[in-house]
PAVO-823914 format. One record per residue: residue in three letters; x, y, z of N, C-alpha, C, O, CB in turn. Coordinates in steps of 0.1 Angstrom, whole numbers, plus 5000, padded with zeros to 4 digits. Glycine has a CB too. Layout:
N
ALAXYZXYZXYZXYZXYZ...
***
This chain:
294
UNK500849885000500050005000500950125000501950135007499050005012UNK500550224992501350344991501050435004500250395012500950424979UNK501750545005501650625017501650775013502050805001502750595027UNK501250865022501351005019502751055022503251035032500251075028UNK503251125012504551195014504251345016503551415008505451175001UNK504751395028504251525033505451605037506451555042503251505044UNK505251735036506251835041505551965045504351965047507351865030UNK506352065047505752205050506052295038506852265029506452265063UNK505352405038505452505027506852555025507152605014504452615029UNK507652545035509052595035509952515026511152545025509652595049UNK509452405019510252335009510352414997511152384988509552195006UNK509652524995509752624985509852564971510652594963511052704987UNK508852474968508552434955507252494950506452544959508452274954UNK506952494937505752554932504552464935504752344937505852584917UNK503352524935502152434936502052334926501652214928500852524936UNK502452374913502452274902503352154905503052044902502752344889UNK504552184910505552084913504951994924505051864923506852144918UNK504452044935503851964945502751874940502751754943503252054957UNK501951934931500851854926501351744917500851624917499851944918UNK502251774908502751674899503451564906503251444901503751744889UNK504151584916504851484923504051414935504551334942506151534929UNK502851464936501951414947502551424961502651324968501551264944UNK503051544963503651574976502751674983502351774978505151634975UNK502251634995501351725003502151815012503251785016500351635011UNK501551935015502252025024501352095033500152105030503052125016UNK501852135045501052215054501752345056502952355057500952135068UNK500952455055501552585055502052645068501352625079500652685049UNK503152715068503552795079502752925079501752935071505152835078UNK502953015088502253145088503353255088504453245093501353155101UNK502953375082503753485083502953615084501753615081504753495071UNK503553725089502853845090503653955083504853945083502453885104UNK503054055078503654165072502954295077501754315074503754165056UNK503754375084503154495091501954455099500954535100502754595080UNK502054345106501054295116499854225110499054165117500554415123UNK499754215096498654145090499053995088500153975082498254205077UNK498253905092498553765092498153695079497153725073497853695103UNK499053605074498853535062499253385064500053355073499553595050UNK498753295055499253165054500353165044500253235034498153065050UNK501453095046502553075036501952975026502252855027503853035043UNK501253025016500552935007501052944993500352954983499052965007UNK502352954992503052954979502753074970502553064958502752824972UNK502553194976502253314969500853334965500553424957503153314957UNK499953254970498553274967497853394974497153474968497753154969UNK498153404987497553514995498153644992497453744992497753485010UNK499453644990500153774986501153734976502053654979500753844998UNK501153784964502153754954503553774958503853874966501953824940UNK504553694954505853714959506453854955507153904963506753604952UNK506153904943506654034939506254144949506954224953506254064925UNK504954134952504354234962505054214976505354314982502854214963UNK505154094980505754064993507154124994507454195004505753914996UNK507954104985509354144985509454294983510354364988510254074975UNK508554354975508554494973508154564986508754674989507454534962UNK507254514994506854575007508054565016508354655024505654505013UNK508754445016509954435025511054535021511654595030510554295023UNK511254555008512254655004511854795008512754885010512354644988UNK510554815010510054955014509954965029509455065034508754975008UNK510554865036510654875051509554805059509554825071510655015054UNK508754725052507754645060508354555069509354495067506754575050UNK507754535081508154445091507554315089506254305088507954505106UNK508254205090507754065088508053985100509054005107508354005075UNK507253885102507453785112506853655108506053655098506853825126UNK507253545114506753415110506353325122506853355133507853335101UNK505553235120505253135130505052995124504552985113503953175138UNK505552895131505552755126504152695127503252745134506552675133UNK504052575121502852495122502752445137503752385141502752385112UNK501652465144501552415157500952275158500552215148500652515166UNK500952215170500552085172499152055168498851965161500752045187UNK498252145172496852135168496652135153495852055147495952245174UNK497352215146497352215131497852085125497252035116498052335125UNK498952035131499451905126498351795128498151705120500751875133UNK497751795140496751695143495651695133495251595127496151715157UNK495151815130494051825120494551785106493851715099493551975120UNK495751825102496251795089496551645088496151595077497651875087UNK497151585097497451435096496151355097496051255090498351395108UNK495151405104493951325106493251295093492651185091492951395116UNK493251395084492551375071493051245064492251175057492651495062UNK494351225065494951115058494750985066494450875060496451135056UNK494850985079494650875087493150825086492950695085494950905102UNK492250915085490850875084490550805070489650725069489950995085UNK491350835060491250775047492050645046492150585036491750875036UNK492650605058493350475058494750475052495250375048492550375051UNK495350595053496750615047497750645058497550715067496650725037UNK498950585056500050615064500750745059500550785048501050495064UNK501650805068502150935064503650935067504050895078501451045073UNK504450975058505851015060505951165059505851215048506850935050UNK506151225071506251375071507651415073508351375083505351435081UNK508151505064509551555065509451705069508751785062510351535052UNK510151745080510051885085511251965081512351925078509851875100UNK510952095082512052195080513052175091512752125102511452345082UNK514352215088515452185097515152235111514652345113516652255091UNK515552145120515452185135516452285138516352345149515652055143UNK517452315130518352425132517752555129518352655133519552405124UNK516652565123515952685120514552705127514152815128515752695105UNK513952595131512652595136512352475145513052375144511552605125UNK511452495154510952385163509852305157509252225164510652435176UNK509552325144508352265138508452105138507452045139508152315124UNK509652055137509751905137509251845151508651745151511251865135UNK509551915161509051875175507551875175506951785181509651965186UNK506951985169505451995169504851875161503851815165504952125163UNK505451835150505051725142505151595151504251505150505751715129UNK506251585158506351465166505351455178504851345181507751455172UNK505051565184503951565194502651525188501951445194503851705201UNK502351575177501051545170501051395167500051325168500851625157UNK502151345162502251195159501951115171501251015171503651165154UNK502551155183502351075195500951075199500350975204503251135206UNK500251185198498851195201497951105192497051045197498351345200UNK498351105179497551035170497850885169497050805165497651095156UNK499050845173499450705173498450625182498050515179500850685179UNK498050685193497150615203495750605197495050505199497050685216UNK495350705189493950705184493850615171492750565168493550845180UNK494950605164494950525151496050425152497050435145495150625139UNK495850325160496950225162497250135150498350085149496550125174UNK496350135140496650055128497250135117497550085107495349995123UNK497450265120498150355110499550385115499850365126497250475108UNK500250445105501650475108501950625104501650665093502650385101UNK502550695113503050835110504550835113504950795125502350945119UNK505350865104506850875105507251025103506751085094507550775096UNK508151075111508551215110510051215109510751145116508151295123UNK510551295099511951305096512351455097511651535092512351255082UNK513351485105513951625105514851635093515851565092514751655118UNK514451715083515251725071516651775072517551745064514451805061UNK516851865082518051945083518352015071519452045066519251845086UNK517252065064517252135051516252245051515452255060517052035040UNK516352325041515452445040515252485026516052445017515952565049UNK514252565023513952615010513952505000513552395002514952725006UNK514452534988514352434977515452324979515352224971514552494964UNK516352324989517152214992516252104999516351984996518252255001UNK515352155008514352075014513452015002513051895003513452155024UNK513152104993512352054981513051954973512451854968511952174973UNK514351964971515151864964515151734970515051624964516651914962UNK515251734984515051604991513651544989513551424987515351635006UNK512651624990511251574988511151514975510451414973510251684991UNK511651574965511551524951512151394950511651304943512151624941UNK513351374956513951244955513151134963513051024958515351254961UNK512551174974511751074982510551034973510050924974511351134995UNK510051134966508851094957509350994946508550904942508351224950UNK510551004941511050914932511150774938510750674932512550944927UNK511550764950511650634957510350574960510150454958512450644971UNK509350664964507950614966507450554953506850454953507150724972UNK507650634942507050594929507750464924507150394916507250704919UNK508950434929509650314925509150194933509650084930511150334926UNK508250214942507650104950508250084963507949984970507749984942UNK509150174968509750154981508650174992507750264990510950244983UNK508850105003507850125014508150245022509150315020507949995023UNK507250285031507450405039508650385048509350485050506150425048UNK508950265053510150245061511450255053512450315058510050105068UNK511350205041512550215032512850365029514050405029512350135020UNK511850435026512050575021512450665033513350745032510650635016UNK511950635045512350705057513850675060514650765062511550665069UNK514250555059515650515062516550575052517650625055515750355061UNK516150585039516950655029517150805032518250855031516350635015UNK516050865036516051005039517051035051517851125050514651055043UNK516950955061517850975073519350955069520151025074517450875084UNK519550855060520950825056521550925047522750935046520950685050UNK520750995039521251075028520851225029521351305021520651025015UNK520151265039519651405039520851505040520751625035518751435051UNK521951465046523051565047523851575034524851645034524051515058UNK523451495024524151515011523451625003523951654992524051375004UNK522351685007521751795000522551925004522451965016520251805004UNK523251984995524052104997523152224995522352234986525252104988UNK523352325004522652455004523752565004524452575014521652465016UNK523852644994524752754993523952884990523252884980525852734983UNK524152984998523353114997524353224995525453235001522453125009UNK523853324987524453464988523353564989522253534985525353484975UNK523653674995522653784997523353914995524453945000522053775011UNK522754004987523254134984522554234994522954354993522954174970UNK521654195002521054285012521354225026520754125030519554295010UNK522254285033522754235046521854275058522154225069524154275048UNK520954365056520154415068519454305075519254315087519254525063UNK518954205067518154105073519054005081518653945091517354025063UNK520253985076521253895083521653965096521953895106522453865075UNK521754095096522054175108520954155118521154135130522354325105UNK519754175114518554165122518454025129518054015140517254185114UNK518853925122518853785127520053745136520053645142518653685116UNK521053835136522253805143523253725136524253685142521853735156UNK523053705123524053625115525253715112526353665111523453585101UNK525053845112526153935111526054045121524954085125526253995096UNK527154105126527054215135526654345127526754345115528454235142UNK526254445135525854565128527054635121526954685110525254665138UNK528254615128529454675122529854605109530154665099530654665132UNK529754465109530054385097529054415086529354425074530054235100UNK527754435090526754465080526954605074526854615061525354465087UNK527354705082527654835076528854835067528754885056527954935088UNK529954765071531154765062530854685050531254715039532354705070UNK530054575051529754495040528954565029529154555017528954375044UNK527954645034527154725025528054835018527954855006526054795033UNK528854905026529655015021530654965010530955035000530455085032UNK531254845012532254795004531854684995532654604989533454755012UNK530454664994529954564984530354424987530654344978530254604970UNK530454395000530854255004529554175004528554205010531554255018UNK529654054998528553964997528953835004529853764999528153934982UNK528253795015528653675022528153555014527053545008528053675036UNK528953445015528653315010528353225022529253215031529753255001UNK527153175023526753095035526352955030525952935018525553165043UNK526352855039525752725036525152665048525252725059526852635030UNK524452555046523752485057524752385062525252305054522452415052UNK524952385075525952285081525252155085524052135082526652345093UNK526052065091525551935094524451935105523751835106526651845099UNK524252045112523252055122522052135117521152165125523852125135UNK522052165104520952235099520852385102519852445100519652175104UNK522052445105522052585108522752655096523652595089522952615121UNK522352775093522852855082524152925087524152995097521852965077UNK525252905081526552935086527353015075527552975064527352815090UNK527853135079528753215069530053135067530653085076529053355075UNK530453135054531753055050532753145044533953135048531352945041UNK532353235035533353325029532753465026531553475027533853255015UNK533553555023533153685019533653715005534853695002533553795029UNK532753764996533153794982532953944980532054004985532253714972UNK533854004972533754144968532954154955533454134944535154204967UNK531654194957530854224945529954104942530253984945531654254934UNK528854134936527754034932528353924923528053804925526554104927UNK529053964912529453874902530453764908530353654905530053944890UNK531353814917532253724923531553624932531853504933533353794931UNK530453674939529653584948528953484939528853364944528653674956UNK528353524928527653424920528653324915528253204914527053494908UNK529853364911530853264907531253164918531453054916532153334902UNK531253224931531553134942530453024944530852914949531653224955UNK529253054941528252944941528552834932528552714936526853004938UNK528952874920529252764910530552694914530652574912529552834896UNK531452764920532752694925532452604936533052494937533752804930UNK531452634945531052544956530452414950530752304955530052614965UNK529652434940529052314934530152224927530152104928528052344923UNK531152294921532252214914532952134925533452024922533152314907UNK533152194936533952134947533252014954533851914957534352234957UNK531952034956531151944964530151844957529751744963530452014975UNK529851874945528751794938529251654936530451624933528351864925UNK528251564936528551424932529151424918528551474909527251334933UNK530351364917531051344904531551474898531851484886530051284894UNK531651584906532151704901531351764889530151764890533651694898UNK532151804879531451864867530651754859529951794850532451934858UNK530851634863530051524856528751504863528051404861530851394855UNK528351584873527151574881525951554871525751624861526951704889UNK525151454874524051414865522651404872521751344867524351274859UNK522551474884521251474891520651614889521051694881521451444906UNK519551634897518851764896519551874903520251844913517351744901UNK519251994899519852114906518752214907518152244897521152164898UNK518552274919517552374921518252504925519252504932516452324931UNK517552614922517952744927516652804932515552794926518552834916UNK516752874943515652964948516153104949517353124952515052914961UNK515253204948515653344948514553424953513353394952516053384933UNK514953544959513953634964514053774957514953854959514153654979UNK513153794947513053914939514453934932514854054932512654034948UNK515053834927516353834922516553744910517553674908517453804933UNK515453734902515353634892516453644881517053544878514053634885UNK516753764876517653774865519053724870519753664862517753924861UNK519453764882520753714887520753564889521753494887521153784900UNK519653514894519453364896519653294883520253184882518153334903UNK519053354872519153294859520553294854520953204847518153374849UNK521353404857522753404853523453294860524353224853523353544858UNK523253264873523853154879523453014873524252934870523553154894UNK522153004870521652884863522352864850522752744847520152884862UNK522552974842523152954829524652914831525152834823523153094822UNK525352964841526752924843526752774847527652704843527353004855UNK525852734855525852594859525552504848526152394846524752564871UNK524552534839524252454828525352444818525552344811522952504821UNK526152554817527252554808528352464813529052404805527752694806UNK528552464826529652384832529352244835530152154833530152454845UNK528052214839527652084843526752034832525452034833526852084857UNK527351974822526551944809525751814810524951784801527551934798UNK525951744821525151614823524051624832523451524837526151504827UNK523651744836522551764845521251694841521051664829522151914846UNK520451654851519151594849518151704846517551754855518751504861UNK518051744833517151854830517851994832519052004836515851844838UNK517052094830517552234833517552264848516852194855516652334825UNK518252364852518252404866516852464868516352554861519352514869UNK516152414879514852464882514952584892515652574902514052354889UNK514352704888514452824896513152844903512052854896514852944887UNK513152854916511952874924512053004932513053064933511752754933UNK510853044937510853154946511253104960510952994965509453214947UNK512053194967512153174982510853214988510453334986513353254988UNK510153124995508853154999508753255010509853305015508253025004UNK507553295014507353405024507853375038508153465045505953435024UNK507953245042508553215055510053235055510553315063508153075059UNK510753165046512153185046512553325041513453385047512853085035UNK511753375032512053515027511853625038512453725036511153545016UNK511053595048510853695058512153715066512353825072509753655068UNK513053615065514353625072515453665063516453725068514553495079UNK515453625050516553655041516353795035517253865032516653555031UNK515053835033514753955026514953945011515353835006515654065031UNK514754045003515054044988516554044986517254084994514354154981UNK516853994974518253994970519053874973520353884974518954114976UNK518453764975519153634979519053534968517953524961518553574992UNK520053464965520153344956520553224964521553234972521053374944UNK519953114963520352994970520452874960519552864951519252954981UNK521452804961521752694951521752554959522252544970523152714945UNK521152454953520952324959521352214950520952214938519552314964UNK522052114955522452004947522851884956522951904968523652044937UNK523051764950523451654958525051644958525651664947522851524952UNK525651614969527051614970527651534981526951444986527651754970UNK528851564985529451494996528751535009527951635010530951534997UNK528851455019528151475032528551605038529751635040528351355042UNK527551685042527851815048528451795062528151695069526551895050UNK529351885066530051885079529752015086529252115080531551855078UNK530252025099530152145106531252245102531352355107530252115121
***
């Protein structure tokens, strides 16, 4: 019997992608200038409008899926006689995985003949989405819920996440950079290169002078870490926040260098939850590679 493959909206794939791959998602919440919205993939507020308001100084905040929402969300599948493999946003960024586990424990007693499995992805944005897409491949190939969960646990740290941002104010606000570093970075056009470490935290790695050098650094990171180097033959995703033209430049560089890619580089929006913290002007690159370390 097949099972429900589930995640949260923070996997930053399009609605069409989720639908095509039969991946279900439960939305986070965000607010902009105090008005509450669901993170519903740009339906409640278009991405362009969201990032334009941020650029104009709007204040944003986010909240995770709570236990009650998970109980309600999971119940619809359990009532239909389906098991669930739910993969959560990195515990290094949110406590949502714990909320999913509490909901699982509550529902295990009520539905003893059904199974809910929860995996902490240690991933975010379209890197989380890249993991979900691979799990859908395994499900479609006939693997069981236990086999797919085991594969996810064994391989999730092979999803690489590399980020650059030309707007440092949001990283200062989150404490990723000091105010002094943020000021000097802005004045001297310093663009930080960050990645996701083995604990699922976003970590600064290098500083680049200027946007073009930072974009090249993304491609260099993929060259260094991708499975089989420039012979990489799997999928590659990019997500971006109001920065499509520059993201397309990076995608073009990758397609020129990695000629054996599985299809074109897929460019997605950084959704409103992740984007509330990165702000506009961010590009993130995701691919399969060597195991991430601290």
